[in-house]
N, CA, C, O and CB atoms as a CASP TS submission, in Angstrom:
PFRMAT TS
TARGET T0000
AUTHOR 0000-0000-0000
METHOD Language model
MODEL 1
PARENT N/A
ATOM      1  N   MET     1       9.739   8.524   3.005  1.00  0.00           N
ATOM      2  CA  MET     1       8.833   8.376   1.892  1.00  0.00           C
ATOM      3  C   MET     1       9.557   7.667   0.751  1.00  0.00           C
ATOM      4  O   MET     1      10.694   7.997   0.414  1.00  0.00           O
ATOM      5  CB  MET     1       8.288   9.747   1.439  1.00  0.00           C
ATOM      6  N   VAL     2       8.882   6.700   0.175  1.00  0.00           N
ATOM      7  CA  VAL     2       9.412   5.945  -0.959  1.00  0.00           C
ATOM      8  C   VAL     2       8.351   5.909  -2.043  1.00  0.00           C
ATOM      9  O   VAL     2       7.165   5.763  -1.749  1.00  0.00           O
ATOM     10  CB  VAL     2       9.834   4.499  -0.538  1.00  0.00           C
ATOM     11  N   GLN     3       8.767   6.041  -3.286  1.00  0.00           N
ATOM     12  CA  GLN     3       7.835   5.915  -4.403  1.00  0.00           C
ATOM     13  C   GLN     3       8.188   4.654  -5.178  1.00  0.00           C
ATOM     14  O   GLN     3       9.353   4.421  -5.499  1.00  0.00           O
ATOM     15  CB  GLN     3       7.879   7.177  -5.330  1.00  0.00           C
ATOM     16  N   THR     4       7.190   3.851  -5.473  1.00  0.00           N
ATOM     17  CA  THR     4       7.365   2.589  -6.188  1.00  0.00           C
ATOM     18  C   THR     4       6.083   2.293  -6.952  1.00  0.00           C
ATOM     19  O   THR     4       5.163   3.110  -6.958  1.00  0.00           O
ATOM     20  CB  THR     4       7.719   1.420  -5.206  1.00  0.00           C
ATOM     21  N   THR     5       6.016   1.145  -7.590  1.00  0.00           N
ATOM     22  CA  THR     5       4.834   0.766  -8.359  1.00  0.00           C
ATOM     23  C   THR     5       4.081  -0.348  -7.652  1.00  0.00           C
ATOM     24  O   THR     5       4.686  -1.283  -7.127  1.00  0.00           O
ATOM     25  CB  THR     5       5.226   0.328  -9.778  1.00  0.00           C
ATOM     26  N   LEU     6       2.764  -0.245  -7.641  1.00  0.00           N
ATOM     27  CA  LEU     6       1.932  -1.332  -7.138  1.00  0.00           C
ATOM     28  C   LEU     6       1.813  -2.353  -8.264  1.00  0.00           C
ATOM     29  O   LEU     6       1.221  -2.077  -9.307  1.00  0.00           O
ATOM     30  CB  LEU     6       0.512  -0.817  -6.664  1.00  0.00           C
ATOM     31  N   VAL     7       2.376  -3.523  -8.042  1.00  0.00           N
ATOM     32  CA  VAL     7       2.405  -4.558  -9.069  1.00  0.00           C
ATOM     33  C   VAL     7       1.111  -5.343  -9.090  1.00  0.00           C
ATOM     34  O   VAL     7       0.547  -5.602 -10.153  1.00  0.00           O
ATOM     35  CB  VAL     7       3.579  -5.496  -8.847  1.00  0.00           C
ATOM     36  N   GLU     8       0.644  -5.720  -7.911  1.00  0.00           N
ATOM     37  CA  GLU     8      -0.525  -6.593  -7.831  1.00  0.00           C
ATOM     38  C   GLU     8      -1.258  -6.369  -6.522  1.00  0.00           C
ATOM     39  O   GLU     8      -0.641  -6.123  -5.485  1.00  0.00           O
ATOM     40  CB  GLU     8      -0.116  -8.067  -7.968  1.00  0.00           C
ATOM     41  N   MET     9      -2.597  -6.456  -6.577  1.00  0.00           N
ATOM     42  CA  MET     9      -3.417  -6.363  -5.380  1.00  0.00           C
ATOM     43  C   MET     9      -4.352  -7.558  -5.377  1.00  0.00           C
ATOM     44  O   MET     9      -5.139  -7.736  -6.307  1.00  0.00           O
ATOM     45  CB  MET     9      -4.212  -5.014  -5.323  1.00  0.00           C
ATOM     46  N   SER    10      -4.271  -8.376  -4.339  1.00  0.00           N
ATOM     47  CA  SER    10      -5.154  -9.549  -4.265  1.00  0.00           C
ATOM     48  C   SER    10      -6.526  -9.133  -3.747  1.00  0.00           C
ATOM     49  O   SER    10      -6.683  -8.055  -3.173  1.00  0.00           O
ATOM     50  CB  SER    10      -4.541 -10.647  -3.352  1.00  0.00           C
ATOM     51  N   ALA    11      -7.504  -9.985  -3.952  1.00  0.00           N
ATOM     52  CA  ALA    11      -8.873  -9.715  -3.507  1.00  0.00           C
ATOM     53  C   ALA    11      -8.970  -9.615  -1.988  1.00  0.00           C
ATOM     54  O   ALA    11      -9.888  -8.985  -1.463  1.00  0.00           O
ATOM     55  CB  ALA    11      -9.810 -10.801  -4.011  1.00  0.00           C
ATOM     56  N   ASP    12      -8.015 -10.242  -1.273  1.00  0.00           N
ATOM     57  CA  ASP    12      -8.055 -10.184   0.188  1.00  0.00           C
ATOM     58  C   ASP    12      -7.143  -9.101   0.759  1.00  0.00           C
ATOM     59  O   ASP    12      -6.878  -9.095   1.961  1.00  0.00           O
ATOM     60  CB  ASP    12      -7.667 -11.527   0.764  1.00  0.00           C
ATOM     61  N   GLY    13      -6.657  -8.180  -0.087  1.00  0.00           N
ATOM     62  CA  GLY    13      -5.942  -7.009   0.400  1.00  0.00           C
ATOM     63  C   GLY    13      -4.448  -7.134   0.543  1.00  0.00           C
ATOM     64  O   GLY    13      -3.849  -6.397   1.326  1.00  0.00           O
ATOM     65  N   ILE    14      -3.821  -8.037  -0.181  1.00  0.00           N
ATOM     66  CA  ILE    14      -2.361  -8.147  -0.159  1.00  0.00           C
ATOM     67  C   ILE    14      -1.804  -7.381  -1.356  1.00  0.00           C
ATOM     68  O   ILE    14      -2.096  -7.703  -2.508  1.00  0.00           O
ATOM     69  CB  ILE    14      -1.899  -9.650  -0.186  1.00  0.00           C
ATOM     70  N   ALA    15      -0.996  -6.361  -1.064  1.00  0.00           N
ATOM     71  CA  ALA    15      -0.413  -5.511  -2.105  1.00  0.00           C
ATOM     72  C   ALA    15       1.044  -5.894  -2.315  1.00  0.00           C
ATOM     73  O   ALA    15       1.834  -5.896  -1.371  1.00  0.00           O
ATOM     74  CB  ALA    15      -0.533  -4.008  -1.732  1.00  0.00           C
ATOM     75  N   LYS    16       1.397  -6.218  -3.551  1.00  0.00           N
ATOM     76  CA  LYS    16       2.785  -6.532  -3.900  1.00  0.00           C
ATOM     77  C   LYS    16       3.341  -5.345  -4.668  1.00  0.00           C
ATOM     78  O   LYS    16       2.761  -4.912  -5.663  1.00  0.00           O
ATOM     79  CB  LYS    16       2.891  -7.860  -4.745  1.00  0.00           C
ATOM     80  N   LEU    17       4.481  -4.815  -4.196  1.00  0.00           N
ATOM     81  CA  LEU    17       5.085  -3.640  -4.793  1.00  0.00           C
ATOM     82  C   LEU    17       6.308  -4.008  -5.628  1.00  0.00           C
ATOM     83  O   LEU    17       6.899  -5.071  -5.440  1.00  0.00           O
ATOM     84  CB  LEU    17       5.466  -2.642  -3.714  1.00  0.00           C
ATOM     85  N   ALA    18       6.682  -3.127  -6.545  1.00  0.00           N
ATOM     86  CA  ALA    18       7.823  -3.370  -7.431  1.00  0.00           C
ATOM     87  C   ALA    18       9.137  -3.477  -6.658  1.00  0.00           C
ATOM     88  O   ALA    18      10.073  -4.120  -7.132  1.00  0.00           O
ATOM     89  CB  ALA    18       7.926  -2.258  -8.468  1.00  0.00           C
ATOM     90  N   ASN    19       9.225  -2.863  -5.484  1.00  0.00           N
ATOM     91  CA  ASN    19      10.446  -2.942  -4.680  1.00  0.00           C
ATOM     92  C   ASN    19      10.475  -4.198  -3.807  1.00  0.00           C
ATOM     93  O   ASN    19      11.290  -4.302  -2.890  1.00  0.00           O
ATOM     94  CB  ASN    19      10.575  -1.700  -3.803  1.00  0.00           C
ATOM     95  N   HIS    20       9.580  -5.154  -4.094  1.00  0.00           N
ATOM     96  CA  HIS    20       9.473  -6.457  -3.428  1.00  0.00           C
ATOM     97  C   HIS    20       8.875  -6.410  -2.034  1.00  0.00           C
ATOM     98  O   HIS    20       8.846  -7.431  -1.347  1.00  0.00           O
ATOM     99  CB  HIS    20      10.810  -7.077  -3.347  1.00  0.00           C
ATOM    100  N   ALA    21       8.398  -5.249  -1.599  1.00  0.00           N
ATOM    101  CA  ALA    21       7.694  -5.162  -0.323  1.00  0.00           C
ATOM    102  C   ALA    21       6.276  -5.695  -0.509  1.00  0.00           C
ATOM    103  O   ALA    21       5.695  -5.601  -1.591  1.00  0.00           O
ATOM    104  CB  ALA    21       7.674  -3.694   0.211  1.00  0.00           C
ATOM    105  N   VAL    22       5.740  -6.249   0.557  1.00  0.00           N
ATOM    106  CA  VAL    22       4.375  -6.785   0.540  1.00  0.00           C
ATOM    107  C   VAL    22       3.640  -6.199   1.743  1.00  0.00           C
ATOM    108  O   VAL    22       4.134  -6.235   2.869  1.00  0.00           O
ATOM    109  CB  VAL    22       4.366  -8.369   0.577  1.00  0.00           C
ATOM    110  N   TYR    23       2.455  -5.661   1.482  1.00  0.00           N
ATOM    111  CA  TYR    23       1.657  -5.044   2.529  1.00  0.00           C
ATOM    112  C   TYR    23       0.261  -5.630   2.553  1.00  0.00           C
ATOM    113  O   TYR    23      -0.247  -6.122   1.545  1.00  0.00           O
ATOM    114  CB  TYR    23       1.592  -3.537   2.336  1.00  0.00           C
ATOM    115  N   ARG    24      -0.348  -5.567   3.725  1.00  0.00           N
ATOM    116  CA  ARG    24      -1.753  -5.951   3.885  1.00  0.00           C
ATOM    117  C   ARG    24      -2.555  -4.665   4.069  1.00  0.00           C
ATOM    118  O   ARG    24      -2.176  -3.787   4.843  1.00  0.00           O
ATOM    119  CB  ARG    24      -1.956  -6.939   5.110  1.00  0.00           C
ATOM    120  N   ILE    25      -3.663  -4.571   3.348  1.00  0.00           N
ATOM    121  CA  ILE    25      -4.541  -3.402   3.366  1.00  0.00           C
ATOM    122  C   ILE    25      -5.812  -3.777   4.135  1.00  0.00           C
ATOM    123  O   ILE    25      -6.303  -4.893   3.966  1.00  0.00           O
ATOM    124  CB  ILE    25      -4.880  -2.915   1.901  1.00  0.00           C
ATOM    125  N   PRO    26      -6.366  -2.888   4.975  1.00  0.00           N
ATOM    126  CA  PRO    26      -7.614  -3.205   5.665  1.00  0.00           C
ATOM    127  C   PRO    26      -8.743  -3.478   4.670  1.00  0.00           C
ATOM    128  O   PRO    26      -8.817  -2.849   3.615  1.00  0.00           O
ATOM    129  CB  PRO    26      -8.007  -2.060   6.605  1.00  0.00           C
ATOM    130  N   THR    27      -9.598  -4.399   5.010  1.00  0.00           N
ATOM    131  CA  THR    27     -10.700  -4.790   4.136  1.00  0.00           C
ATOM    132  C   THR    27     -11.512  -3.583   3.663  1.00  0.00           C
ATOM    133  O   THR    27     -11.893  -3.520   2.494  1.00  0.00           O
ATOM    134  CB  THR    27     -11.609  -5.773   4.855  1.00  0.00           C
ATOM    135  N   GLY    28     -11.773  -2.661   4.523  1.00  0.00           N
ATOM    136  CA  GLY    28     -12.564  -1.486   4.163  1.00  0.00           C
ATOM    137  C   GLY    28     -11.869  -0.532   3.209  1.00  0.00           C
ATOM    138  O   GLY    28     -12.509   0.368   2.667  1.00  0.00           O
ATOM    139  N   HIS    29     -10.577  -0.709   2.993  1.00  0.00           N
ATOM    140  CA  HIS    29      -9.814   0.175   2.110  1.00  0.00           C
ATOM    141  C   HIS    29      -9.534  -0.451   0.740  1.00  0.00           C
ATOM    142  O   HIS    29      -9.082   0.251  -0.165  1.00  0.00           O
ATOM    143  CB  HIS    29      -8.503   0.551   2.772  1.00  0.00           C
ATOM    144  N   ILE    30      -9.788  -1.734   0.566  1.00  0.00           N
ATOM    145  CA  ILE    30      -9.431  -2.438  -0.669  1.00  0.00           C
ATOM    146  C   ILE    30     -10.080  -1.803  -1.897  1.00  0.00           C
ATOM    147  O   ILE    30      -9.425  -1.666  -2.930  1.00  0.00           O
ATOM    148  CB  ILE    30      -9.839  -3.904  -0.571  1.00  0.00           C
ATOM    149  N   ALA    31     -11.332  -1.419  -1.809  1.00  0.00           N
ATOM    150  CA  ALA    31     -12.031  -0.840  -2.965  1.00  0.00           C
ATOM    151  C   ALA    31     -11.345   0.419  -3.484  1.00  0.00           C
ATOM    152  O   ALA    31     -11.422   0.720  -4.675  1.00  0.00           O
ATOM    153  CB  ALA    31     -13.472  -0.517  -2.595  1.00  0.00           C
ATOM    154  N   ARG    32     -10.674   1.157  -2.600  1.00  0.00           N
ATOM    155  CA  ARG    32      -9.981   2.386  -3.020  1.00  0.00           C
ATOM    156  C   ARG    32      -8.820   2.104  -3.965  1.00  0.00           C
ATOM    157  O   ARG    32      -8.385   2.992  -4.698  1.00  0.00           O
ATOM    158  CB  ARG    32      -9.469   3.139  -1.801  1.00  0.00           C
ATOM    159  N   THR    33      -8.317   0.870  -3.950  1.00  0.00           N
ATOM    160  CA  THR    33      -7.112   0.542  -4.724  1.00  0.00           C
ATOM    161  C   THR    33      -7.413  -0.167  -6.039  1.00  0.00           C
ATOM    162  O   THR    33      -6.489  -0.621  -6.714  1.00  0.00           O
ATOM    163  CB  THR    33      -6.196  -0.321  -3.897  1.00  0.00           C
ATOM    164  N   LYS    34      -8.683  -0.273  -6.415  1.00  0.00           N
ATOM    165  CA  LYS    34      -9.053  -1.074  -7.585  1.00  0.00           C
ATOM    166  C   LYS    34      -8.352  -0.627  -8.868  1.00  0.00           C
ATOM    167  O   LYS    34      -8.096  -1.462  -9.735  1.00  0.00           O
ATOM    168  CB  LYS    34     -10.546  -1.018  -7.786  1.00  0.00           C
ATOM    169  N   ASP    35      -8.036   0.648  -9.018  1.00  0.00           N
ATOM    170  CA  ASP    35      -7.375   1.157 -10.226  1.00  0.00           C
ATOM    171  C   ASP    35      -5.872   1.350 -10.050  1.00  0.00           C
ATOM    172  O   ASP    35      -5.216   1.872 -10.951  1.00  0.00           O
ATOM    173  CB  ASP    35      -8.000   2.467 -10.636  1.00  0.00           C
ATOM    174  N   TRP    36      -5.317   0.947  -8.927  1.00  0.00           N
ATOM    175  CA  TRP    36      -3.917   1.212  -8.645  1.00  0.00           C
ATOM    176  C   TRP    36      -2.903   0.258  -9.273  1.00  0.00           C
ATOM    177  O   TRP    36      -1.795   0.708  -9.567  1.00  0.00           O
ATOM    178  CB  TRP    36      -3.730   1.199  -7.212  1.00  0.00           C
ATOM    179  N   PRO    37      -3.194  -1.019  -9.499  1.00  0.00           N
ATOM    180  CA  PRO    37      -2.157  -1.898 -10.054  1.00  0.00           C
ATOM    181  C   PRO    37      -1.539  -1.310 -11.321  1.00  0.00           C
ATOM    182  O   PRO    37      -2.242  -0.891 -12.241  1.00  0.00           O
ATOM    183  CB  PRO    37      -2.743  -3.282 -10.355  1.00  0.00           C
ATOM    184  N   GLY    38      -0.207  -1.291 -11.344  1.00  0.00           N
ATOM    185  CA  GLY    38       0.538  -0.744 -12.467  1.00  0.00           C
ATOM    186  C   GLY    38       0.829   0.740 -12.342  1.00  0.00           C
ATOM    187  O   GLY    38       1.474   1.315 -13.219  1.00  0.00           O
ATOM    188  N   THR    39       0.366   1.373 -11.266  1.00  0.00           N
ATOM    189  CA  THR    39       0.593   2.807 -11.094  1.00  0.00           C
ATOM    190  C   THR    39       1.619   3.068  -9.996  1.00  0.00           C
ATOM    191  O   THR    39       1.907   2.202  -9.169  1.00  0.00           O
ATOM    192  CB  THR    39      -0.724   3.523 -10.767  1.00  0.00           C
ATOM    193  N   GLU    40       2.158   4.279 -10.010  1.00  0.00           N
ATOM    194  CA  GLU    40       3.111   4.699  -8.988  1.00  0.00           C
ATOM    195  C   GLU    40       2.367   5.024  -7.697  1.00  0.00           C
ATOM    196  O   GLU    40       1.317   5.667  -7.702  1.00  0.00           O
ATOM    197  CB  GLU    40       3.931   5.922  -9.468  1.00  0.00           C
ATOM    198  N   ILE    41       2.942   4.559  -6.598  1.00  0.00           N
ATOM    199  CA  ILE    41       2.379   4.879  -5.286  1.00  0.00           C
ATOM    200  C   ILE    41       3.478   5.388  -4.374  1.00  0.00           C
ATOM    201  O   ILE    41       4.663   5.151  -4.611  1.00  0.00           O
ATOM    202  CB  ILE    41       1.683   3.646  -4.662  1.00  0.00           C
ATOM    203  N   ILE    42       3.075   6.079  -3.346  1.00  0.00           N
ATOM    204  CA  ILE    42       3.986   6.617  -2.335  1.00  0.00           C
ATOM    205  C   ILE    42       3.723   5.863  -1.039  1.00  0.00           C
ATOM    206  O   ILE    42       2.574   5.676  -0.638  1.00  0.00           O
ATOM    207  CB  ILE    42       3.795   8.174  -2.144  1.00  0.00           C
ATOM    208  N   VAL    43       4.798   5.434  -0.391  1.00  0.00           N
ATOM    209  CA  VAL    43       4.690   4.722   0.893  1.00  0.00           C
ATOM    210  C   VAL    43       5.239   5.644   1.980  1.00  0.00           C
ATOM    211  O   VAL    43       6.380   6.100   1.904  1.00  0.00           O
ATOM    212  CB  VAL    43       5.471   3.341   0.865  1.00  0.00           C
ATOM    213  N   GLU    44       4.416   5.909   2.986  1.00  0.00           N
ATOM    214  CA  GLU    44       4.824   6.766   4.107  1.00  0.00           C
ATOM    215  C   GLU    44       4.461   6.097   5.426  1.00  0.00           C
ATOM    216  O   GLU    44       3.548   5.273   5.475  1.00  0.00           O
ATOM    217  CB  GLU    44       4.156   8.164   4.009  1.00  0.00           C
ATOM    218  N   ARG    45       5.158   6.438   6.471  1.00  0.00           N
ATOM    219  CA  ARG    45       4.798   5.956   7.806  1.00  0.00           C
ATOM    220  C   ARG    45       3.545   6.685   8.277  1.00  0.00           C
ATOM    221  O   ARG    45       3.311   7.842   7.927  1.00  0.00           O
ATOM    222  CB  ARG    45       5.971   6.164   8.815  1.00  0.00           C
ATOM    223  N   SER    46       2.745   5.984   9.077  1.00  0.00           N
ATOM    224  CA  SER    46       1.543   6.603   9.653  1.00  0.00           C
ATOM    225  C   SER    46       1.700   6.667  11.163  1.00  0.00           C
ATOM    226  O   SER    46       2.633   6.096  11.728  1.00  0.00           O
ATOM    227  CB  SER    46       0.251   5.811   9.263  1.00  0.00           C
ATOM    228  N   ASP    47       0.781   7.363  11.806  1.00  0.00           N
ATOM    229  CA  ASP    47       0.767   7.451  13.266  1.00  0.00           C
ATOM    230  C   ASP    47      -0.150   6.402  13.876  1.00  0.00           C
ATOM    231  O   ASP    47      -0.335   6.375  15.093  1.00  0.00           O
ATOM    232  CB  ASP    47       0.332   8.843  13.710  1.00  0.00           C
ATOM    233  N   ASN    48      -0.725   5.540  13.048  1.00  0.00           N
ATOM    234  CA  ASN    48      -1.660   4.520  13.495  1.00  0.00           C
ATOM    235  C   ASN    48      -0.876   3.302  13.980  1.00  0.00           C
ATOM    236  O   ASN    48      -0.068   2.758  13.227  1.00  0.00           O
ATOM    237  CB  ASN    48      -2.644   4.130  12.359  1.00  0.00           C
ATOM    238  N   ALA    49      -1.096   2.868  15.208  1.00  0.00           N
ATOM    239  CA  ALA    49      -0.343   1.753  15.785  1.00  0.00           C
ATOM    240  C   ALA    49      -0.614   0.423  15.075  1.00  0.00           C
ATOM    241  O   ALA    49       0.289  -0.402  14.941  1.00  0.00           O
ATOM    242  CB  ALA    49      -0.677   1.618  17.255  1.00  0.00           C
ATOM    243  N   ALA    50      -1.834   0.218  14.628  1.00  0.00           N
ATOM    244  CA  ALA    50      -2.182  -1.049  13.974  1.00  0.00           C
ATOM    245  C   ALA    50      -1.767  -1.072  12.508  1.00  0.00           C
ATOM    246  O   ALA    50      -1.387  -2.122  11.989  1.00  0.00           O
ATOM    247  CB  ALA    50      -3.680  -1.301  14.084  1.00  0.00           C
ATOM    248  N   TRP    51      -1.833   0.057  11.846  1.00  0.00           N
ATOM    249  CA  TRP    51      -1.511   0.163  10.414  1.00  0.00           C
ATOM    250  C   TRP    51      -0.372   1.172  10.293  1.00  0.00           C
ATOM    251  O   TRP    51      -0.605   2.378  10.211  1.00  0.00           O
ATOM    252  CB  TRP    51      -2.778   0.606   9.547  1.00  0.00           C
ATOM    253  N   GLN    52       0.861   0.667  10.281  1.00  0.00           N
ATOM    254  CA  GLN    52       2.043   1.514  10.397  1.00  0.00           C
ATOM    255  C   GLN    52       2.380   2.348   9.165  1.00  0.00           C
ATOM    256  O   GLN    52       3.220   3.245   9.237  1.00  0.00           O
ATOM    257  CB  GLN    52       3.197   0.673  10.721  1.00  0.00           C
ATOM    258  N   TYR    53       1.735   2.063   8.038  1.00  0.00           N
ATOM    259  CA  TYR    53       2.058   2.765   6.801  1.00  0.00           C
ATOM    260  C   TYR    53       0.816   3.279   6.106  1.00  0.00           C
ATOM    261  O   TYR    53      -0.299   2.828   6.369  1.00  0.00           O
ATOM    262  CB  TYR    53       2.826   1.860   5.869  1.00  0.00           C
ATOM    263  N   ILE    54       1.029   4.233   5.214  1.00  0.00           N
ATOM    264  CA  ILE    54      -0.005   4.752   4.332  1.00  0.00           C
ATOM    265  C   ILE    54       0.517   4.592   2.914  1.00  0.00           C
ATOM    266  O   ILE    54       1.650   4.966   2.613  1.00  0.00           O
ATOM    267  CB  ILE    54      -0.364   6.255   4.659  1.00  0.00           C
ATOM    268  N   LEU    55      -0.318   4.034   2.044  1.00  0.00           N
ATOM    269  CA  LEU    55      -0.005   3.954   0.621  1.00  0.00           C
ATOM    270  C   LEU    55      -0.878   4.987  -0.068  1.00  0.00           C
ATOM    271  O   LEU    55      -2.090   5.032   0.141  1.00  0.00           O
ATOM    272  CB  LEU    55      -0.245   2.501   0.037  1.00  0.00           C
ATOM    273  N   LYS    56      -0.241   5.831  -0.907  1.00  0.00           N
ATOM    274  CA  LYS    56      -0.970   6.878  -1.614  1.00  0.00           C
ATOM    275  C   LYS    56      -0.745   6.733  -3.109  1.00  0.00           C
ATOM    276  O   LYS    56       0.336   6.334  -3.543  1.00  0.00           O
ATOM    277  CB  LYS    56      -0.533   8.279  -1.132  1.00  0.00           C
ATOM    278  N   SER    57      -1.742   7.048  -3.883  1.00  0.00           N
ATOM    279  CA  SER    57      -1.591   7.131  -5.327  1.00  0.00           C
ATOM    280  C   SER    57      -0.718   8.353  -5.621  1.00  0.00           C
ATOM    281  O   SER    57      -1.027   9.451  -5.160  1.00  0.00           O
ATOM    282  CB  SER    57      -2.990   7.227  -6.053  1.00  0.00           C
ATOM    283  N   ALA    58       0.378   8.177  -6.388  1.00  0.00           N
ATOM    284  CA  ALA    58       1.249   9.305  -6.717  1.00  0.00           C
ATOM    285  C   ALA    58       0.508  10.329  -7.583  1.00  0.00           C
ATOM    286  O   ALA    58       0.769  11.529  -7.494  1.00  0.00           O
ATOM    287  CB  ALA    58       2.517   8.811  -7.442  1.00  0.00           C
ATOM    288  N   ALA    59      -0.406   9.851  -8.411  1.00  0.00           N
ATOM    289  CA  ALA    59      -1.157  10.749  -9.291  1.00  0.00           C
ATOM    290  C   ALA    59      -2.191  11.565  -8.514  1.00  0.00           C
ATOM    291  O   ALA    59      -2.438  12.730  -8.829  1.00  0.00           O
ATOM    292  CB  ALA    59      -1.851   9.947 -10.395  1.00  0.00           C
ATOM    293  N   THR    60      -2.781  10.955  -7.517  1.00  0.00           N
ATOM    294  CA  THR    60      -3.807  11.631  -6.709  1.00  0.00           C
ATOM    295  C   THR    60      -3.560  11.321  -5.239  1.00  0.00           C
ATOM    296  O   THR    60      -4.229  10.455  -4.674  1.00  0.00           O
ATOM    297  CB  THR    60      -5.249  11.188  -7.134  1.00  0.00           C
ATOM    298  N   PRO    61      -2.601  12.019  -4.600  1.00  0.00           N
ATOM    299  CA  PRO    61      -2.216  11.719  -3.210  1.00  0.00           C
ATOM    300  C   PRO    61      -3.356  11.787  -2.202  1.00  0.00           C
ATOM    301  O   PRO    61      -3.224  11.273  -1.091  1.00  0.00           O
ATOM    302  CB  PRO    61      -1.152  12.662  -2.782  1.00  0.00           C
ATOM    303  N   ALA    62      -4.462  12.404  -2.564  1.00  0.00           N
ATOM    304  CA  ALA    62      -5.607  12.430  -1.652  1.00  0.00           C
ATOM    305  C   ALA    62      -6.235  11.044  -1.534  1.00  0.00           C
ATOM    306  O   ALA    62      -6.984  10.785  -0.592  1.00  0.00           O
ATOM    307  CB  ALA    62      -6.656  13.450  -2.132  1.00  0.00           C
ATOM    308  N   GLN    63      -5.939  10.151  -2.479  1.00  0.00           N
ATOM    309  CA  GLN    63      -6.418   8.770  -2.404  1.00  0.00           C
ATOM    310  C   GLN    63      -5.352   7.955  -1.666  1.00  0.00           C
ATOM    311  O   GLN    63      -4.232   7.803  -2.152  1.00  0.00           O
ATOM    312  CB  GLN    63      -6.707   8.174  -3.845  1.00  0.00           C
ATOM    313  N   TRP    64      -5.710   7.436  -0.493  1.00  0.00           N
ATOM    314  CA  TRP    64      -4.743   6.701   0.309  1.00  0.00           C
ATOM    315  C   TRP    64      -5.433   5.568   1.054  1.00  0.00           C
ATOM    316  O   TRP    64      -6.654   5.545   1.208  1.00  0.00           O
ATOM    317  CB  TRP    64      -4.032   7.637   1.296  1.00  0.00           C
ATOM    318  N   VAL    65      -4.604   4.623   1.512  1.00  0.00           N
ATOM    319  CA  VAL    65      -5.083   3.503   2.325  1.00  0.00           C
ATOM    320  C   VAL    65      -4.056   3.226   3.414  1.00  0.00           C
ATOM    321  O   VAL    65      -2.868   3.496   3.240  1.00  0.00           O
ATOM    322  CB  VAL    65      -5.331   2.227   1.451  1.00  0.00           C
ATOM    323  N   TYR    66      -4.517   2.686   4.534  1.00  0.00           N
ATOM    324  CA  TYR    66      -3.600   2.198   5.549  1.00  0.00           C
ATOM    325  C   TYR    66      -3.015   0.873   5.085  1.00  0.00           C
ATOM    326  O   TYR    66      -3.613   0.175   4.266  1.00  0.00           O
ATOM    327  CB  TYR    66      -4.311   2.043   6.919  1.00  0.00           C
ATOM    328  N   ALA    67      -1.839   0.528   5.612  1.00  0.00           N
ATOM    329  CA  ALA    67      -1.204  -0.737   5.264  1.00  0.00           C
ATOM    330  C   ALA    67      -0.279  -1.154   6.401  1.00  0.00           C
ATOM    331  O   ALA    67       0.178  -0.332   7.195  1.00  0.00           O
ATOM    332  CB  ALA    67      -0.420  -0.623   3.926  1.00  0.00           C
ATOM    333  N   THR    68      -0.022  -2.449   6.452  1.00  0.00           N
ATOM    334  CA  THR    68       0.943  -2.995   7.403  1.00  0.00           C
ATOM    335  C   THR    68       1.779  -4.037   6.655  1.00  0.00           C
ATOM    336  O   THR    68       1.262  -4.717   5.769  1.00  0.00           O
ATOM    337  CB  THR    68       0.223  -3.625   8.668  1.00  0.00           C
ATOM    338  N   PRO    69       3.071  -4.173   7.001  1.00  0.00           N
ATOM    339  CA  PRO    69       3.897  -5.183   6.321  1.00  0.00           C
ATOM    340  C   PRO    69       3.278  -6.567   6.447  1.00  0.00           C
ATOM    341  O   PRO    69       2.696  -6.907   7.477  1.00  0.00           O
ATOM    342  CB  PRO    69       5.323  -5.194   6.896  1.00  0.00           C
ATOM    343  N   SER    70       3.406  -7.352   5.403  1.00  0.00           N
ATOM    344  CA  SER    70       2.834  -8.703   5.378  1.00  0.00           C
ATOM    345  C   SER    70       3.938  -9.702   5.070  1.00  0.00           C
ATOM    346  O   SER    70       4.903  -9.380   4.377  1.00  0.00           O
ATOM    347  CB  SER    70       1.684  -8.810   4.329  1.00  0.00           C
ATOM    348  N   GLY    71       3.791 -10.895   5.580  1.00  0.00           N
ATOM    349  CA  GLY    71       4.742 -11.962   5.285  1.00  0.00           C
ATOM    350  C   GLY    71       6.137 -11.728   5.821  1.00  0.00           C
ATOM    351  O   GLY    71       7.113 -12.220   5.255  1.00  0.00           O
ATOM    352  N   GLY    72       6.242 -10.982   6.909  1.00  0.00           N
ATOM    353  CA  GLY    72       7.543 -10.743   7.516  1.00  0.00           C
ATOM    354  C   GLY    72       8.366  -9.688   6.820  1.00  0.00           C
ATOM    355  O   GLY    72       9.499  -9.430   7.226  1.00  0.00           O
ATOM    356  N   VAL    73       7.830  -9.066   5.777  1.00  0.00           N
ATOM    357  CA  VAL    73       8.555  -8.023   5.069  1.00  0.00           C
ATOM    358  C   VAL    73       8.444  -6.739   5.869  1.00  0.00           C
ATOM    359  O   VAL    73       7.337  -6.301   6.183  1.00  0.00           O
ATOM    360  CB  VAL    73       8.012  -7.833   3.624  1.00  0.00           C
ATOM    361  N   VAL    74       9.558  -6.137   6.198  1.00  0.00           N
ATOM    362  CA  VAL    74       9.558  -4.884   6.936  1.00  0.00           C
ATOM    363  C   VAL    74      10.071  -3.796   6.009  1.00  0.00           C
ATOM    364  O   VAL    74      11.132  -3.943   5.403  1.00  0.00           O
ATOM    365  CB  VAL    74      10.426  -4.981   8.232  1.00  0.00           C
ATOM    366  N   PHE    75       9.339  -2.726   5.899  1.00  0.00           N
ATOM    367  CA  PHE    75       9.698  -1.608   5.031  1.00  0.00           C
ATOM    368  C   PHE    75      10.519  -0.624   5.824  1.00  0.00           C
ATOM    369  O   PHE    75      10.077  -0.159   6.874  1.00  0.00           O
ATOM    370  CB  PHE    75       8.443  -0.923   4.439  1.00  0.00           C
ATOM    371  N   ALA    76      11.694  -0.297   5.354  1.00  0.00           N
ATOM    372  CA  ALA    76      12.582   0.607   6.092  1.00  0.00           C
ATOM    373  C   ALA    76      12.287   2.055   5.799  1.00  0.00           C
ATOM    374  O   ALA    76      12.947   2.942   6.342  1.00  0.00           O
ATOM    375  CB  ALA    76      14.022   0.313   5.765  1.00  0.00           C
TER
END
């Protein structure tokens, strides 16, 4: 588990984090992140084969989205 800040979220679901990681969010999950830019998030591994990570709002961990590394960035 890593905690970092969501710096930017593009309209097509690309999330840029303060730790320089970049993730792609499923289209159906993008609306959940509309208030997240500039906030702390938690990155955890998931059991989903297609979406290897879960991004959670640190303030409200019940709000989460699936994510996968984008642009060749691999999150350790």
